[in-house]
N, C-alpha and C positions, 0 to 999 in steps of 0.2 A: 631428305630421301625419298619420301612421301610425294613430296612435291614433285622431285623429277620425274616422275615418273607421267604427270600429266602437262610435261610440258614439248612435249612431240604434239598435240594439240594445239600450241599456241602458232599462232602466223607469224611465219618465218619474216624477220624486216633485216632489210641490206641501208644503211646510210639511212635510217628512218623510214622507208619504204617498205611500206608491205607487200612482202611477193608472193599471195595467193592470186592475183592476177593473172601472173605468168605460170603459175600449177595452174589454174585454170582453162586458159587457154593452149598450154603444152599438148594435151590429149587431142587436138582438130590438127597439129601438125604432123603428127608420128600416123595417120591415117592414112595409108594406101590410095594416091587418087587416081581413078581410071584413064587406062589409056586410049590411045586411037586405032589401036591394032585390034585385028578383029579377032585375035584369039588371044586373052590376059594370060598374065599367071598365077601360078598356083593360089598367092595370096589373095589376089584380088575375086579370081572364082572362088576362092571358100568365104570371104568377106558377102559377098553376092550372095550365095547359097542360103550364110546366114542370116541375113535380113530381109530376105523372100520367105524363108521358114516363120523367122518372128514376127512381118509382117500379117502375115495370112493368116497366123496361129491369131494375133490379136485383133484384126479386122473381123474377122469369123461370126462373132455373138453381135458385132454391132449394123447397122442399116446401114444405106447408103451413101448417107448424109452424114455418118460419122468417119467414113474413111478418106476423108478431106484433114484430117487428123494422124494421117500415116506415116506421114513424113516428120514430124514433130515427136511424136511418142519413138519413132523409131530412134530417130535422132536422139532425143535424151540416153533410151536407152543403151547405146551406145557408148553415150559420154560418159554416165554414172557408171556402167564395167568398166570403161577405160581406169576411170578415176579411181575409182577403189583398188584393181588393180595397179598402178601404180603407187600408190601408197603403202602396199607390203612388200615395196622393195628396201632397203635399208636404206637410211638417213634421208629420205624423202618425207612431202607432207602430204597429208590428207584432205580436201579442201571438204568431200563429206562427211568428216567429221565434225564441223561448227554446225550447230543449230538453223542461226541464219541463214548459209547458205540453202539450205534442206530447206526453210524454209520458204525460203526466196523463192525457190521451184514450185514446193507446194500449193501455195496459198493462191500466183496468180493461175495456175491451170484450173484448181479445184473451182474458185469465182468463173472462170470461161464455164467450166461447166455447168454450173447452175443459172448463168445469166443465159446460156443457149437455151436449159431448158425452160427459165420462165419467158424466152422469148418468145420461142415455137408452141411450146404445149403447156400456158402457165396453167392448167385445168390439173392433167396429169401433176405437171412438178409439184404442186401443192397439196396433190392427192397421196403424194410419200409423206406427209406429214401427219395422215389422219388414217391409220387401218381400214379397211370397209369390214362392216360390221360391229366396228366398236360401243359399246354400250355409253350411253346419254351421260351420265355420273361420269364416267372415265375420259370424255374428251379432251377438256381444259389439260388434264393431266400429260395425256398421251400427247397432246400438240406439243408442251414445253418441253417433254420427254425427246420427241423426233426432232426439236430445233437444236436444241443442246448437242445431240449426237451428228447432227448437219453439218453444225461450226467445228465439230473436234476432227472432223475429217480429216483437213488439211494437217491439222497438230499431230494427228497419228501417224499421217504421213509422215512426217520430216523429224520426228523421234526416232519413231523404230528405225530409219536408217542409221540415223546419228548412231544412236543405244549400240545396236548393234554390231558400228564398225567399231565405235569407241569399247565396247567391251572388248572385243577380238585382240585388239592393239596392245590393250593393258595388260590380257591374260601372255599376247605372246614375248612382250617386255619383262613381265613376271616371273616367265619360266626361263627365259633367258637368262637374266639374271639370275634366276637360282642354277643355273646349270654353270655359271661363268663361277659362283660362290665354292658350289659341292666340287668343282673337278680336282685341286688340290688334295680337297680333305678325303672324300667318298666318290674314287673314281665311277665305280660301278653304279652307286644311285646317278650320277653325275649324263653317263653315256645313260641309261635307263630315261632320265629326266629329258637328254637330249630327244632321243625318240620320243618320245611325247608332244615336245616341239614341232619334232619336223610332220606329226600327224594333225596338229590342232594347225600348222601352219598351211596342209591340203585343207582341212575344214573351211580355213578362212579364204583360201581362193574362192571355194564352193559358195561363200555365205556372199564371196563379194560380188559374186556373178546373180545369186536369187535376189537380192535384198534389191539389186536394180530393177530385178527384172518385176520381184513384188510390187516397188512402187510405182512401174510403168502399167502393169496390171490391173492394181486399185483404181488408176488413174480412167482407164480405158472403163473399169467398169461403172464406174461415178457418171461418163460421159454416157456408157450404156442406156443410163435411166432418165438422160435427157433429150436422147435426141429418138 
């Protein structure tokens, strides 16, 4: 019974072929494509307004050099939100519950920000490893600590997204199982538990959007330090 709760996080197979590639590419098919008309429909207008507001908010603290990342970060944000939201539907697979996928997003983008900082302003980039005014005996220790914290950043990005989505899916499945078990025995308690399940589902919808935003926001903050 315990192992069955974690079966939802296993990549589905069909004739021995993993279907995670379809789960990753499906969100791009669902996005509405821009039309050639002068006046768009409500969905395209809402999508454009959302992307403009998000991009303006994300690029606000960055200088002109960091604005080159606007398309990449906005696309990543929309992609993560769509995958997380589709994963809340019944009988679906959430690719972002896989740590390998999240690390595949986090490590290259974090490494790109570090390389940009070392290429454009190496003195400032290395200066982050040693705060100004540090006592001389503490310099070696602080350099080691700051270096470790620098390399932990991509791991924290991937683990945060994976842990939040995994915990939410497990809670939903546990409470849903409790509702089915309690329904013939204690209907009143089952109804109350179902209410908790409904509220938890709303919370998970918010978590799916917030975690995607936090992932991209932290990447923009890392970029801000290096441009």
